[in-house]
N, C-alpha and C positions, 0 to 999 in steps of 0.2 A: 627658209630652210631648204631652198632649192638645191644648194650644193651638197646637201646630205641626203643622197638618194642611193638606193640599192643596199649594198653590203658595206658595213663599216668594220674595218679590222678583220677579225676572225669570227665575229659574231654577226650572223645574218639578222638584220633589223628591218622591220617595216617602219620606216622613219616617219611617214605621216601619222601612223598609229602611235608612235612614240610621242610625237609632238602633241597629239590630241590628249594622250594620257597625262602628259606633263601639265597641260593647260587645265586639266580637271582639278589640279591642286594649287598651281601657282600661275601667275601671269608674267611670262617672259617680257623683259624690257628691251630685248635686242635679239640678234641672231644666236641660235643655239649652235654651239661649235663642238667639234670633236676635240677632246682634251687628251685622251690616251687610248691606244689600241693595243691589246695584248691577246694572246691565244685564249686566255682565261676570262677576259672581260673587256668591254668597251665603255669608256666614260665620256659623257658629254657635259659641257659647261653651260649652265642655264643662267644668263644674266637677269637679275631682278631690279626693281626700281631703286632699292637701297641696299642690295646684298647680292648674293649669288647662291644658286642651288646646284646640285650635282646629280645627274642621272647616271645610273650604272646598270648595264645589261651583263649579267653573268653568263658565261659559256656553260655548256652542260657539265663540264668537269668540276665546276664550282657553283652549280645552280643552287645548291643548298644555302649559299651565302645570303640570299634575299630573305628567306624566312628566318634564318639564324639571327641576322642583324636586327630585324624587326622584333623578334622574340626577346633578344637581350635588351633592346631599347625599352620594351614594355616593363622590364623589371629593374633596369639599371640606367635610367635616362641621364644620369649625371656623368657617365664614364664611357659611353659608346656613342656612335654617330646619332644625331637626331634624325629619325626617319619621318619624312613628310608623307610618303606613300610607298606601298609595297605591293607588288603583284607576284605572288609566289609561283603561280603557274607559268608565267613568262620569265621568271627570275629577274625582275626589274625592281630597282630601288630608286627613290628620289630622296636625296639627303640634303639637310641644311649644311651650310658652310661651317667648318669646325675650326677655322683660323689658319694657323701656319704650322708646318711640321717642325719638330724640335731640331731637325737637321739644320734649319736656318740659323739656329742659335749655337751650333757646334755640337749638338747631341750631348748636352751637359748631364753628368751623372745626377745632379740635383733634381732634374726633371724625373728621372727614374726612381729616385728616392721618394718622390711625391706620389707617383702613380702605382708603383708595384704593390704596396699594401692594399690599395683600393682594387687593383686587378685581382689580387689574391682573394679578397672578400667576394668578388664576383664569382670566381671559380668555386669557392666553398658553397656559395648560394646555388650554383648551377648543378651541384652533385645530384640533387633530387630531380633534375630535368634531363639526365643523361639519356634515358630511353626515348624521350620525346625528340631529342636532338638526332639520335640515330634513326628514328623513324622518318625524319625529314631529310635524310641523306647526308648528314655530317659524317665524314669518314671515320671508320672504326679502327683506331690504332691503340686499342687497349693492350695491356701487357701480354695477355694470353695470345694475341694475334701477331705480335711483333716477330717472333721467330719465323713464322711463315712469310712475313714480309721481307725478312732478311734473306730467306731462300730465294724469293722472287727478285730481290735486288741483285743477287749473284748471277742470275740468269741473263741480266742485261749486258750489253757491250759497254762496260763502264769506261769513262774517260780517265783511266789511271794507267800507271806503268804495271807491267806484269808482277813484279815483286809486291806491289801494294795489293793487287787483287789476290795474290797468294796469301798474304797476311789476313785479308778479310775472310777467305775460306777457312783458314786455320782457326780463326776466332769464332766461327759459326757455333760450335757446341757451347763455348763459354758464354756467348751472348744469350743463348737460351737460358742458361743457368742464372745469369744476372737478372733476367726478366722475372724469374721465379723468386729470387731473393728480394727484388724490389716489391713485388706483389705482397710478399709476406710482411713487409713493413707496415701495411695497413692503411696507407694514405689513399683515400678514395679517388678514383679517376673522374675526370670532369672535362669541361671544355678547355681546350688548349689552343691559343691563338696561333702559335707556331711561326709567326712572322713578326715578332714583337721587336721592331727596330725603329730607328729615328724617323723614317719616312711614314710610319704608321701611327705615330704619336703626335697629336696636334694640340697646340695651345691657342686659346682664344681668351685674351686678357689674362686672367689668372686661372683659367679652367683648362684641364687636360682631358683629352678623350682618346681612346684607342680605336683606330679605324681599320678598315679592310680585313674582314674576318674570313676571307675566301680560302686561306690556307689552314683554317682551323680543323681540328679533329677532336674526337673524344679519346683522351690519352692520359698519361700521368701528368698532373698539372705542373709539377716542378720543372718539367722539360721546357717550359716556356722561356726560361732564361738562357737557353743554349744560343738562341739568336740574339737576344739582348746583349749578352756578354761579347759575342763575336763582333758586333758593330761598335761596342764601346772600345774594343781593341783597334778595329780598322778605321773608324771615323774619328773617335775622340783621342785615339792614340794612347790609351791606357796600357801600361805594361801588364802582362798576365798576373803578376804578383801585387798589383796596386791595391792598397787597402780599400778602395772603393768597391771592389768586387765582394769582399766580405761584408761590408756595410749594406750593400744592396741585397745580398743574399739574406742577411738577417732581417732586414726590413720586410722583404717578401715573405719570409717564413713566419714572422710574428703572428699574423692572423691564423696560421695553421696550428700553432701550439709550440711547446718547448721541445728541446732536445731532438731537433730534426736535421741537424747539419750533416750527419752521416747518411741519412736517407737522401738528402739533397745531392750529396756527392755521387751517390749511386744513380739517382735519377738523371743527373746531368750527363753521366757516362752513357747510360742507356738512351737518353734522349738525343744524344749526338748522332747515334745510328738511326733512331726513329725519324730524325729530320731528313736523312737521306732516303729512307723508305717512303716518306710522304711525297717525295718528288716523283715517284713512279707513275701515278695516273696523270699528273700534270705534264710530265715529259712526253707521255704518249699522245697528248693533244697538241704538242708543238709541231708545226710544219717542218719537214726535213731540212729545208733551206735555213731554218732558224735554230736548228738543234745544236750546232757547234757553239753558238753564243750562249744558249741555255746551259749547255754542259760546262761552260767555263765556271759558272757558279756551283754547279753540282760537284765539280772537282774539288773546289774549296771545302764544301760541306763534307765530302768523303774524307778528305785528308785531315780535317779537324776531328772527325770521328776516329780515324786510325790513330791519331795522337792520344786518344783516350784509352788505347789498349796498353796493357802492361809492357814494359820495355823488355 
């Protein structure tokens, strides 16, 4: 591991200590290599004799991910990453390999048909653990807090044209009203992955797992599909009116109970803005020289939110 010394990516690591910690749980069969470096995490590939494991060091902005992932694995071992080891204090994770992302298969809607009801069951089960998640640093994007987050969003130098920013400002009071209306519908808030797309859903043989919980928050659960539907449009090239969207919505809603389509529609609308609000702390951790690239995606998120406004 001599080549992995000092600082990797944006996360300062004591790499000899990392290797020692990894070896407490597994025996590497080769060189441990840097797989991915981002402002929010660094990932190392750990080759094993007959498999591979993955080390993840979460940056402070997403340090909660280590405990959250281990916590979810303790209750939902069949649908989240298999945690080999976790150090909450250092925000380190050692994960078993989960297979191949469904992007490699073209992001088929059939995969989402399979996982979304199981993901909804997880969310329902996690309602009773909301306070625990918040205590361990999971971001609080509950409906009562979203209007303040919207205000904070408007204080940023947003990567939009002036007329678009003006529309966002005009929508500010209406957004607060929508949050109140959604809260009145009575669906309990829970863990919300908020990055539920094809690069975070992995298949190993016939088994699907949801990975990378670092963008999660405690929020309205139905907002999860904002990201899922976006990538079905962009990657799978489904048209917005494709019947698959209704089928996936209904499959996701089935564990929650009947007659929730109108609530889902409202949650999707509110969640489109909540997705942009969730970018605020992560954006603040991005180095200035990388901000333009980061803002390219934020622009897409904001414009999709604006599209949810009334005409």
